[in-house]
N, CA, C and O of each residue as an XYZ file, in Angstrom:
744
protein
N       0.823     -1.177      0.000
C       0.000      0.000      0.000
C       0.872      1.247      0.000
O       0.409      2.310     -0.415
N       2.106      1.155      0.448
C       3.059      2.238      0.341
C       2.541      3.564      0.855
O       2.128      3.670      2.009
N       2.562      4.581     -0.003
C       2.157      5.922      0.374
C       0.678      6.183      0.224
O       0.249      7.331      0.335
N      -0.115      5.163     -0.023
C      -1.553      5.356     -0.260
C      -2.252      5.987      0.937
O      -3.116      6.846      0.764
N      -1.892      5.574      2.145
C      -2.564      6.109      3.334
C      -2.300      7.606      3.481
O      -3.216      8.370      3.783
N      -1.059      8.024      3.269
C      -0.719      9.451      3.374
C      -1.426     10.254      2.284
O      -1.951     11.336      2.544
N      -1.435      9.721      1.073
C      -2.103     10.399     -0.040
C      -3.612     10.497      0.211
O      -4.227     11.533     -0.045
N      -4.192      9.417      0.709
C      -5.629      9.408      1.002
C      -5.971     10.427      2.084
O      -6.987     11.115      1.993
N      -5.128     10.524      3.103
C      -5.372     11.487      4.179
C      -5.294     12.917      3.656
O      -6.106     13.766      4.024
N      -4.319     13.176      2.800
C      -4.146     14.528      2.261
C      -5.337     14.945      1.405
O      -5.723     16.114      1.406
N      -5.921     13.994      0.674
C      -7.011     14.315     -0.257
C      -8.385     13.872      0.248
O      -9.376     13.963     -0.476
N      -8.440     13.393      1.491
C      -9.697     12.936      2.093
C     -10.389     11.911      1.192
O     -11.579     12.018      0.899
N      -9.619     10.926      0.768
C     -10.129      9.883     -0.134
C      -9.997      8.520      0.543
O      -9.067      8.303      1.320
N     -10.905      7.615      0.259
C     -10.796      6.269      0.833
C      -9.708      5.456      0.131
O      -9.396      5.682     -1.038
N      -9.147      4.517      0.865
C      -8.215      3.550      0.284
C      -8.997      2.261      0.106
O      -9.532      1.715      1.071
N      -9.063      1.776     -1.125
C      -9.802      0.546     -1.412
C      -8.818     -0.517     -1.861
O      -7.895     -0.241     -2.629
N      -9.022     -1.751     -1.372
C      -8.087     -2.835     -1.658
C      -8.827     -4.128     -1.974
O      -9.959     -4.348     -1.542
N      -8.146     -4.976     -2.745
C      -8.690     -6.305     -3.020
C      -8.754     -7.133     -1.747
O      -9.745     -7.817     -1.489
N      -7.683     -7.066     -0.945
C      -7.589     -7.985      0.190
C      -8.665     -7.775      1.247
O      -8.994     -8.710      1.977
N      -9.223     -6.565      1.346
C     -10.288     -6.370      2.333
C     -11.681     -6.363      1.695
O     -12.682     -6.146      2.378
N     -11.734     -6.603      0.381
C     -13.013     -6.684     -0.313
C     -13.620     -5.349     -0.699
O     -14.702     -5.311     -1.284
N     -12.937     -4.242     -0.381
C     -13.494     -2.933     -0.729
C     -13.276     -2.593     -2.205
O     -13.803     -1.599     -2.705
N     -12.499     -3.422     -2.894
C     -12.281     -3.285     -4.337
C     -12.306     -4.688     -4.936
O     -11.734     -5.622     -4.374
N     -12.976     -4.830     -6.083
C     -13.070     -6.148     -6.723
C     -12.442     -6.108     -8.111
O     -12.470     -5.083     -8.793
N     -11.879     -7.234     -8.512
C     -11.320     -7.371     -9.854
C     -12.409     -7.076    -10.879
O     -13.510     -7.620    -10.798
N     -12.100     -6.219    -11.836
C     -13.055     -5.861    -12.879
C     -13.985     -4.719    -12.525
O     -14.753     -4.260    -13.370
N     -13.927     -4.256    -11.295
C     -14.799     -3.168    -10.854
C     -14.358     -1.845    -11.479
O     -13.166     -1.553    -11.573
N     -15.332     -1.059    -11.897
C     -15.050      0.269    -12.423
C     -14.980      1.294    -11.305
O     -15.797      1.287    -10.384
N     -14.007      2.162    -11.397
C     -13.850      3.253    -10.442
C     -14.002      4.546    -11.232
O     -13.227      4.805    -12.152
N     -14.994      5.360    -10.878
C     -15.236      6.605    -11.623
C     -14.247      7.681    -11.212
O     -13.939      7.855    -10.033
N     -13.758      8.396    -12.214
C     -12.913      9.568    -11.980
C     -13.426     10.689    -12.875
O     -14.268     10.455    -13.742
N     -12.930     11.890    -12.673
C     -13.361     12.995    -13.531
C     -12.783     12.872    -14.939
O     -13.190     13.608    -15.837
N     -11.838     11.949    -15.144
C     -11.242     11.728    -16.471
C     -11.754     10.449    -17.130
O     -11.246     10.046    -18.176
N     -12.749      9.814    -16.529
C     -13.288      8.583    -17.087
C     -13.154      7.431    -16.110
O     -12.578      7.574    -15.032
N     -13.691      6.294    -16.499
C     -13.670      5.119    -15.630
C     -12.315      4.421    -15.689
O     -11.687      4.329    -16.743
N     -11.888      3.936    -14.537
C     -10.715      3.074    -14.436
C     -11.217      1.706    -13.998
O     -12.034      1.606    -13.084
N     -10.733      0.659    -14.645
C     -11.149     -0.703    -14.314
C     -10.053     -1.354    -13.483
O      -8.906     -1.444    -13.922
N     -10.403     -1.806    -12.285
C      -9.445     -2.464    -11.398
C      -9.118     -3.854    -11.937
O     -10.012     -4.613    -12.313
N      -7.842     -4.174    -11.968
C      -7.376     -5.475    -12.443
C      -6.491     -6.117    -11.384
O      -5.448     -5.571    -11.026
N      -6.903     -7.263    -10.888
C      -6.041     -8.001     -9.967
C      -4.822     -8.465    -10.761
O      -4.954     -9.181    -11.754
N      -3.647     -8.056    -10.319
C      -2.402     -8.408    -11.013
C      -1.386     -8.897     -9.987
O      -0.378     -8.231     -9.749
N      -1.640    -10.048     -9.380
C      -0.714    -10.550     -8.366
C       0.635    -10.917     -8.978
O       0.767    -11.118    -10.185
N       1.606    -10.995     -8.115
C       2.949    -11.378     -8.548
C       3.980    -10.550     -7.834
O       4.809    -11.090     -7.102
N       3.948     -9.231     -8.032
C       4.843     -8.355     -7.262
C       4.480     -8.496     -5.784
O       5.352     -8.642     -4.928
N       3.190     -8.450     -5.506
C       2.628     -8.803     -4.204
C       1.347     -9.585     -4.479
O       0.839     -9.583     -5.600
N       0.836    -10.247     -3.460
C      -0.358    -11.075     -3.646
C      -1.592    -10.245     -3.994
O      -2.477    -10.712     -4.712
N      -1.650     -9.013     -3.485
C      -2.847     -8.195     -3.696
C      -2.583     -6.990     -4.604
O      -3.270     -5.973     -4.503
N      -1.603     -7.102     -5.478
C      -1.259     -6.002     -6.386
C      -2.417     -5.724     -7.344
O      -3.088     -6.645     -7.810
N      -2.639     -4.444     -7.628
C      -3.722     -4.019     -8.517
C      -3.171     -3.073     -9.575
O      -2.336     -2.216     -9.286
N      -3.644     -3.239    -10.790
C      -3.395     -2.285    -11.873
C      -4.750     -1.707    -12.264
O      -5.793     -2.242    -11.887
N      -4.730     -0.624    -13.013
C      -5.978     -0.008    -13.469
C      -5.925      0.231    -14.964
O      -4.980      0.825    -15.483
N      -6.961     -0.245    -15.649
C      -7.091     -0.039    -17.092
C      -7.933      1.213    -17.308
O      -8.988      1.378    -16.695
N      -7.458      2.085    -18.181
C      -8.173      3.315    -18.541
C      -8.582      3.169    -19.992
O      -7.888      3.662    -20.881
N      -9.715      2.490    -20.252
C     -10.108      2.165    -21.625
C     -10.239      3.380    -22.539
O      -9.885      3.305    -23.716
N     -10.741      4.496    -22.015
C     -10.938      5.688    -22.846
C      -9.636      6.212    -23.443
O      -9.647      6.862    -24.488
N      -8.525      5.934    -22.786
C      -7.227      6.422    -23.251
C      -6.302      5.292    -23.693
O      -5.132      5.523    -23.996
N      -6.830      4.072    -23.729
C      -6.008      2.921    -24.109
C      -4.743      2.856    -23.260
O      -3.645      2.624    -23.766
N      -4.922      3.065    -21.966
C      -3.788      3.153    -21.048
C      -3.981      2.214    -19.865
O      -5.100      1.816    -19.543
N      -2.871      1.871    -19.228
C      -2.889      1.065    -18.011
C      -1.961      1.719    -16.996
O      -0.842      2.116    -17.323
N      -2.437      1.824    -15.766
C      -1.598      2.208    -14.637
C      -1.192      0.885    -13.987
O      -2.012      0.226    -13.348
N       0.070      0.501    -14.150
C       0.483     -0.855    -13.761
C       1.065     -0.952    -12.359
O       1.460     -2.041    -11.944
N       1.132      0.143    -11.616
C       1.677      0.081    -10.264
C       3.121     -0.374    -10.283
O       3.937      0.160    -11.034
N       3.442     -1.373     -9.449
C       4.810     -1.887     -9.347
C       5.046     -3.123    -10.208
O       6.081     -3.776    -10.075
N       4.112     -3.450    -11.081
C       4.284     -4.603    -11.963
C       5.477     -4.403    -12.892
O       6.195     -5.350    -13.213
N       5.675     -3.164    -13.315
C       6.806     -2.801    -14.172
C       7.375     -1.490    -13.643
O       6.662     -0.688    -13.040
N       8.673     -1.282    -13.878
C       9.343     -0.062    -13.430
C       9.867      0.688    -14.642
O      10.676      0.152    -15.400
N       9.416      1.918    -14.834
C       9.846      2.706    -15.977
C      11.353      2.884    -16.016
O      11.970      3.257    -15.018
N      11.945      2.615    -17.180
C      13.383      2.746    -17.335
C      14.151      1.490    -16.983
O      15.381      1.486    -17.042
N      13.458      0.424    -16.619
C      14.105     -0.836    -16.249
C      13.447     -1.990    -16.990
O      12.334     -1.867    -17.501
N      14.154     -3.110    -17.037
C      13.610     -4.311    -17.671
C      13.156     -5.334    -16.645
O      12.885     -6.483    -16.994
N      13.072     -4.938    -15.404
C      12.655     -5.867    -14.370
C      12.030     -5.114    -13.204
O      12.233     -3.911    -13.038
N      11.275     -5.838    -12.411
C      10.718     -5.340    -11.153
C      10.917     -6.464    -10.142
O      10.893     -7.639    -10.509
N      11.110     -6.119     -8.886
C      11.388     -7.130     -7.877
C      10.155     -7.991     -7.609
O       9.072     -7.482     -7.323
N      10.344     -9.283     -7.706
C       9.334    -10.273     -7.337
C      10.005    -11.137     -6.282
O      10.872    -11.950     -6.600
N       9.603    -10.962     -5.019
C      10.299    -11.626     -3.924
C       9.312    -12.263     -2.951
O       8.389    -11.604     -2.473
N       9.515    -13.559     -2.660
C       8.693    -14.203     -1.644
C       8.906    -13.511     -0.289
O       9.963    -12.913     -0.088
N       7.973    -13.566      0.623
C       6.791    -14.418      0.579
C       5.615    -13.809     -0.190
O       4.729    -14.546     -0.622
N       5.583    -12.501     -0.371
C       4.456    -11.873     -1.078
C       4.531    -12.060     -2.584
O       3.511    -12.297     -3.232
N       5.725    -11.956     -3.142
C       5.891    -12.042     -4.584
C       6.001    -13.475     -5.073
O       6.657    -14.309     -4.449
N       5.348    -13.754     -6.203
C       5.374    -15.088     -6.814
C       5.542    -14.926     -8.314
O       4.834    -14.145     -8.949
N       6.488    -15.671     -8.875
C       6.826    -15.504    -10.279
C       5.718    -15.965    -11.225
O       5.447    -15.285    -12.215
N       5.076    -17.091    -10.955
C       4.006    -17.582    -11.836
C       2.881    -16.566    -11.992
O       2.531    -16.207    -13.116
N       2.304    -16.093    -10.873
C       1.266    -15.067    -10.981
C       1.782    -13.770    -11.613
O       1.040    -13.089    -12.320
N       3.043    -13.430    -11.362
C       3.623    -12.217    -11.955
C       3.616    -12.314    -13.480
O       3.187    -11.383    -14.162
N       4.090    -13.442    -14.012
C       4.110    -13.625    -15.468
C       2.690    -13.617    -16.036
O       2.450    -13.053    -17.104
N       1.750    -14.241    -15.322
C       0.349    -14.233    -15.768
C      -0.221    -12.812    -15.756
O      -1.011    -12.454    -16.630
N       0.172    -12.010    -14.779
C      -0.295    -10.619    -14.719
C       0.267     -9.798    -15.872
O      -0.444     -8.974    -16.448
N       1.538    -10.015    -16.216
C       2.102     -9.336    -17.389
C       1.305     -9.706    -18.638
O       0.984     -8.843    -19.455
N       0.989    -10.995    -18.780
C       0.195    -11.448    -19.933
C      -1.193    -10.798    -19.938
O      -1.703    -10.415    -20.991
N      -1.790    -10.680    -18.764
C      -3.129    -10.090    -18.674
C      -3.114     -8.633    -19.141
O      -3.990     -8.211    -19.896
N      -2.136     -7.881    -18.698
C      -2.039     -6.472    -19.096
C      -1.686     -6.365    -20.575
O      -2.241     -5.529    -21.288
N      -0.772     -7.203    -21.036
C      -0.363     -7.184    -22.451
C      -1.566     -7.453    -23.361
O      -1.691     -6.843    -24.423
N      -2.453     -8.367    -22.943
C      -3.624     -8.731    -23.750
C      -4.580     -7.553    -23.956
O      -5.380     -7.566    -24.891
N      -4.506     -6.554    -23.107
C      -5.340     -5.357    -23.271
C      -4.844     -4.481    -24.418
O      -5.567     -3.605    -24.893
N      -3.621     -4.716    -24.858
C      -2.985     -3.965    -25.952
C      -3.008     -2.451    -25.713
O      -3.440     -1.686    -26.575
N      -2.541     -2.029    -24.536
C      -2.542     -0.594    -24.260
C      -1.548      0.153    -25.150
O      -0.541     -0.400    -25.591
N      -1.857      1.401    -25.393
C      -0.952      2.269    -26.154
C       0.139      2.841    -25.258
O       1.226      3.182    -25.723
N      -0.165      2.940    -23.971
C       0.801      3.475    -23.011
C       0.564      2.806    -21.659
O      -0.571      2.501    -21.295
N       1.652      2.583    -20.922
C       1.572      1.986    -19.590
C       2.311      2.914    -18.628
O       3.471      3.264    -18.841
N       1.610      3.302    -17.567
C       2.177      4.194    -16.558
C       2.562      3.386    -15.319
O       1.682      2.876    -14.625
N       3.858      3.259    -15.028
C       4.269      2.558    -13.812
C       4.226      3.488    -12.600
O       4.159      4.708    -12.749
N       4.264      2.910    -11.412
C       4.308      3.718    -10.194
C       5.647      4.435    -10.063
O       5.732      5.478     -9.414
N       6.690      3.886    -10.672
C       8.035      4.457    -10.585
C       8.630      4.554    -11.980
O       8.582      3.592    -12.747
N       9.181      5.696    -12.307
C       9.882      5.844    -13.578
C       9.006      6.354    -14.704
O       7.856      6.747    -14.513
N       9.604      6.330    -15.888
C       8.954      6.862    -17.088
C       7.858      5.924    -17.603
O       7.926      4.713    -17.396
N       6.852      6.488    -18.272
C       5.822      5.657    -18.907
C       6.426      4.809    -20.027
O       7.440      5.168    -20.625
N       5.788      3.699    -20.286
C       6.175      2.829    -21.401
C       5.340      3.238    -22.609
O       4.137      2.977    -22.653
N       5.972      3.876    -23.581
C       5.264      4.331    -24.776
C       5.257      3.273    -25.867
O       4.563      3.422    -26.873
N       6.021      2.211    -25.678
C       6.008      1.050    -26.572
C       5.794     -0.185    -25.689
O       6.697     -1.005    -25.525
N       4.597     -0.303    -25.128
C       4.364     -1.341    -24.124
C       4.554     -2.765    -24.612
O       5.019     -3.615    -23.852
N       4.206     -3.046    -25.865
C       4.369     -4.421    -26.345
C       5.824     -4.867    -26.242
O       6.114     -5.975    -25.793
N       6.730     -3.994    -26.663
C       8.152     -4.305    -26.579
C       8.597     -4.414    -25.114
O       9.429     -5.254    -24.774
N       8.043     -3.568    -24.265
C       8.392     -3.619    -22.844
C       7.945     -4.938    -22.219
O       8.702     -5.553    -21.468
N       6.724     -5.378    -22.521
C       6.254     -6.664    -21.999
C       7.175     -7.784    -22.466
O       7.547     -8.660    -21.685
N       7.540     -7.749    -23.743
C       8.438     -8.773    -24.282
C       9.771     -8.777    -23.540
O      10.293     -9.845    -23.220
N      10.333     -7.593    -23.261
C      11.608     -7.503    -22.532
C      11.474     -8.070    -21.124
O      12.344     -8.809    -20.662
N      10.393     -7.727    -20.450
C      10.193     -8.216    -19.084
C      10.093     -9.740    -19.051
O      10.727    -10.385    -18.215
N       9.314    -10.310    -19.942
C       9.151    -11.769    -19.977
C      10.461    -12.430    -20.390
O      10.853    -13.441    -19.807
N      11.134    -11.879    -21.380
C      12.421    -12.421    -21.836
C      13.440    -12.421    -20.689
O      14.182    -13.387    -20.512
N      13.467    -11.347    -19.924
C      14.382    -11.249    -18.782
C      14.113    -12.370    -17.771
O      15.045    -13.016    -17.291
N      12.840    -12.595    -17.456
C      12.489    -13.644    -16.486
C      12.845    -15.031    -17.021
O      13.366    -15.867    -16.282
N      12.568    -15.275    -18.290
C      12.893    -16.582    -18.879
C      14.410    -16.803    -18.888
O      14.881    -17.907    -18.617
N      15.169    -15.750    -19.202
C      16.628    -15.845    -19.178
C      17.123    -16.200    -17.784
O      17.981    -17.071    -17.633
N      16.593    -15.536    -16.767
C      17.003    -15.829    -15.391
C      16.637    -17.265    -14.997
O      17.428    -17.945    -14.343
N      15.458    -17.725    -15.387
C      15.088    -19.114    -15.088
C      16.070    -20.084    -15.740
O      16.482    -21.064    -15.119
N      16.444    -19.813    -16.986
C      17.432    -20.654    -17.675
C      18.777    -20.598    -16.968
O      19.451    -21.620    -16.842
N      19.180    -19.410    -16.502
C      20.455    -19.274    -15.799
C      20.455    -20.068    -14.495
O      21.459    -20.688    -14.146
N      19.342    -20.053    -13.781
C      19.240    -20.823    -12.543
C      19.357    -22.315    -12.853
O      20.093    -23.032    -12.175
N      18.644    -22.782    -13.864
C      18.725    -24.200    -14.239
C      20.144    -24.572    -14.664
O      20.650    -25.623    -14.269
N      20.791    -23.724    -15.463
C      22.169    -23.990    -15.894
C      23.112    -24.048    -14.699
O      23.989    -24.910    -14.642
N      22.938    -23.140    -13.747
C      23.792    -23.119    -12.559
C      23.600    -24.388    -11.730
O      24.572    -24.956    -11.232
N      22.363    -24.828    -11.584
C      22.098    -26.065    -10.848
C      22.732    -27.263    -11.553
O      23.328    -28.127    -10.909
N      22.601    -27.308    -12.864
C      23.202    -28.415    -13.629
C      24.724    -28.409    -13.525
O      25.363    -29.459    -13.588
N      25.299    -27.214    -13.367
C      26.758    -27.080    -13.275
C      27.279    -27.338    -11.861
O      28.488    -27.308    -11.632
N      26.375    -27.590    -10.913
C      26.814    -27.952     -9.574
C      26.607    -26.912     -8.492
O      26.950    -27.165     -7.337
N      26.062    -25.762     -8.817
C      25.741    -24.767     -7.785
C      24.439    -25.211     -7.119
O      23.424    -25.388     -7.791
N      24.470    -25.389     -5.811
C      23.277    -25.889     -5.128
C      22.787    -24.980     -4.009
O      21.582    -24.888     -3.776
N      23.705    -24.306     -3.311
C      23.269    -23.446     -2.211
C      23.033    -22.026     -2.722
O      23.430    -21.678     -3.834
N      22.386    -21.220     -1.895
C      21.994    -19.871     -2.312
C      23.182    -19.018     -2.754
O      23.101    -18.340     -3.778
N      24.279    -19.040     -2.002
C      25.424    -18.194     -2.360
C      26.020    -18.597     -3.698
O      26.325    -17.739     -4.527
N      26.188    -19.890     -3.916
C      26.750    -20.358     -5.191
C      25.810    -20.023     -6.349
O      26.258    -19.627     -7.426
N      24.520    -20.183     -6.125
C      23.550    -19.848     -7.173
C      23.543    -18.344     -7.458
O      23.478    -17.932     -8.616
N      23.609    -17.527     -6.406
C      23.642    -16.076     -6.611
C      24.859    -15.674     -7.438
O      24.741    -14.875     -8.366
N      26.025    -16.222     -7.108
C      27.241    -15.897     -7.870
C      27.125    -16.363     -9.311
O      27.533    -15.653    -10.230
N      26.572    -17.553     -9.515
C      26.454    -18.091    -10.875
C      25.469    -17.285    -11.722
O      25.703    -17.064    -12.910
N      24.386    -16.854    -11.121
C      23.340    -16.156    -11.872
C      23.634    -14.663    -12.011
O      23.445    -14.094    -13.086
N      24.092    -14.031    -10.940
C      24.272    -12.576    -10.945
C      25.730    -12.137    -11.068
O      26.002    -10.951    -11.256
N      26.669    -13.076    -10.966
C      28.085    -12.743    -11.123
C      28.745    -12.330     -9.822
O      28.086    -11.906     -8.873
N      30.062    -12.462     -9.802
C      30.847    -12.100     -8.617
C      30.955    -10.591     -8.426
O      31.251    -10.126     -7.326
N      30.719     -9.829     -9.482
C      30.885     -8.378     -9.416
C      29.639     -7.646     -8.913
O      29.634     -6.417     -8.850
N      28.604     -8.371     -8.562
C      27.378     -7.737     -8.068
C      27.695     -6.921     -6.816
O      28.297     -7.430     -5.871
N      27.291     -5.665     -6.818
C      27.553     -4.786     -5.683
C      26.913     -5.361     -4.426
O      25.788     -5.859     -4.471
N      27.628     -5.295     -3.300
C      27.112     -5.860     -2.051
C      25.723     -5.352     -1.669
O      24.932     -6.099     -1.092
N      25.413     -4.088     -1.982
C      24.097     -3.555     -1.612
C      22.967     -4.187     -2.428
O      21.796     -4.017     -2.089
N      23.305     -4.915     -3.498
C      22.287     -5.593     -4.310
C      22.145     -7.077     -3.966
O      21.263     -7.751     -4.497
N      23.007     -7.591     -3.080
C      22.957     -9.018     -2.734
C      21.598     -9.422     -2.170
O      21.062    -10.471     -2.528
N      21.046     -8.598     -1.297
C      19.766     -8.949     -0.662
C      18.639     -9.046     -1.693
O      17.848     -9.989     -1.667
N      18.569     -8.071     -2.596
C      17.537     -8.100     -3.643
C      17.755     -9.286     -4.571
O      16.795     -9.935     -4.986
N      19.018     -9.575     -4.901
C      19.322    -10.717     -5.770
C      18.906    -12.024     -5.103
O      18.364    -12.912     -5.761
N      19.154    -12.143     -3.812
C      18.766    -13.366     -3.093
C      17.243    -13.507     -3.050
O      16.715    -14.609     -3.197
N      16.549    -12.404     -2.851
C      15.082    -12.445     -2.823
C      14.536    -12.877     -4.179
O      13.634    -13.711     -4.252
N      15.079    -12.310     -5.249
C      14.643    -12.691     -6.596
C      14.984    -14.150     -6.872
O      14.185    -14.879     -7.459
N      16.167    -14.572     -6.452
C      16.590    -15.958     -6.648
C      15.616    -16.923     -5.966
O      15.284    -17.969     -6.523
N      15.167    -16.573     -4.778
C      14.181    -17.418     -4.081
C      12.898    -17.540     -4.900
O      12.296    -18.613     -4.955
N      12.480    -16.452     -5.532
C      11.271    -16.500     -6.370
C      11.474    -17.443     -7.551
O      10.576    -18.214     -7.890
N      12.647    -17.388     -8.180
C      12.933    -18.292     -9.304
C      12.942    -19.741     -8.837
O      12.370    -20.609     -9.497
N      13.587    -20.009     -7.705
C      13.669    -21.378     -7.193
C      12.285    -21.911     -6.821
O      11.960    -23.055     -7.141
N      11.476    -21.102     -6.155
C      10.117    -21.540     -5.808
C       9.293    -21.823     -7.063
O       8.524    -22.784     -7.107
N       9.459    -20.983     -8.076
C       8.723    -21.176     -9.330
C       9.136    -22.492     -9.989
O       8.285    -23.283    -10.398
N      10.430    -22.717    -10.088
C      10.924    -23.954    -10.706
C      10.509    -25.179     -9.897
O      10.202    -26.224    -10.470
N      10.497    -25.058     -8.577
C      10.043    -26.162     -7.735
C       8.558    -26.434     -7.985
O       8.145    -27.590     -8.077
N       7.770    -25.388     -8.092
C       6.338    -25.536     -8.370
C       6.067    -26.193     -9.709
O       5.058    -26.878     -9.878
N       6.972    -25.983    -10.667
C       6.844    -26.618    -11.984
C       7.354    -28.061    -11.979
O       7.232    -28.774    -12.975
N       7.929    -28.483    -10.845
C       8.464    -29.841    -10.748
C       9.812    -30.023    -11.426
O      10.212    -31.154    -11.703
N      10.516    -28.939    -11.698
C      11.808    -29.026    -12.387
C      12.985    -29.152    -11.426
O      14.046    -29.646    -11.809
N      12.806    -28.708    -10.176
C      13.855    -28.823     -9.167
C      13.229    -29.253     -7.855
O      12.009    -29.236     -7.696
N      14.083    -29.638     -6.917
C      13.590    -29.977     -5.585
C      14.592    -29.506     -4.539
O      15.776    -29.308     -4.811
N      14.064    -29.336     -3.337
C      14.879    -28.918     -2.196
C      15.625    -30.134     -1.675
O      15.056    -31.219     -1.559
N      16.898    -29.949     -1.364
C      17.705    -30.992     -0.736
C      18.381    -30.388      0.488
O      18.297    -29.182      0.721
N      19.045    -31.227      1.261
C      19.656    -30.768      2.505
C      20.604    -29.591      2.287
O      20.613    -28.646      3.076
N      21.388    -29.643      1.239
C      22.397    -28.602      1.005
C      21.944    -27.525      0.018
O      22.764    -26.730     -0.443
N      20.662    -27.489     -0.308
C      20.174    -26.456     -1.212
C      19.107    -26.968     -2.158
O      18.003    -27.316     -1.742
N      19.454    -27.010     -3.452
C      18.506    -27.363     -4.502
C      19.186    -28.249     -5.525
O      20.408    -28.221     -5.672
N      18.377    -29.045     -6.241
C      18.919    -29.841     -7.338
C      17.853    -30.028     -8.410
O      16.654    -29.917     -8.155
N      18.330    -30.316     -9.615
C      17.442    -30.578    -10.750
C      16.814    -31.950    -10.555
O      17.485    -32.890    -10.128
N      15.539    -32.063    -10.864
C      14.819    -33.340    -10.736
C      15.121    -34.206    -11.944
O      14.619    -35.325    -12.043
């Protein structure tokens, strides 16, 4: 929910959410610029919401995508890679002309942006599988294999969180399993 409470207090507006039932998937929210349609887009978090603005062929994607980047953090326990990829597909299927993220510049070529985001995730999944096949089994070895030894120390925590999301996703697909010393390919 981030800064929503402060913003709501400043403008005397209610905060509506999927998780408490005050907002429903597909529900229209009236604004002075037209209706916005709430879209459940889990993945970044379990209760993440985007808004489709049909009159302008636009989507407000929240934290699903970050303007100026090819990735957004998907980290357990709230973040899940499978739902995240499905949410990207859901927004892409709307064929918006522009996508406004919560952070960064708008995506004026959203189709290409969706492709980059999905390609990035697929590449990382392949890198994790390759690292496991090459003998990296624990988190530190996998982090080094996937993100490199030159990764700045301040990014280690985010890399580990993302790595956990990839491992959980691959485990859910039945491609890897947890073992005493880490993970292995099934």
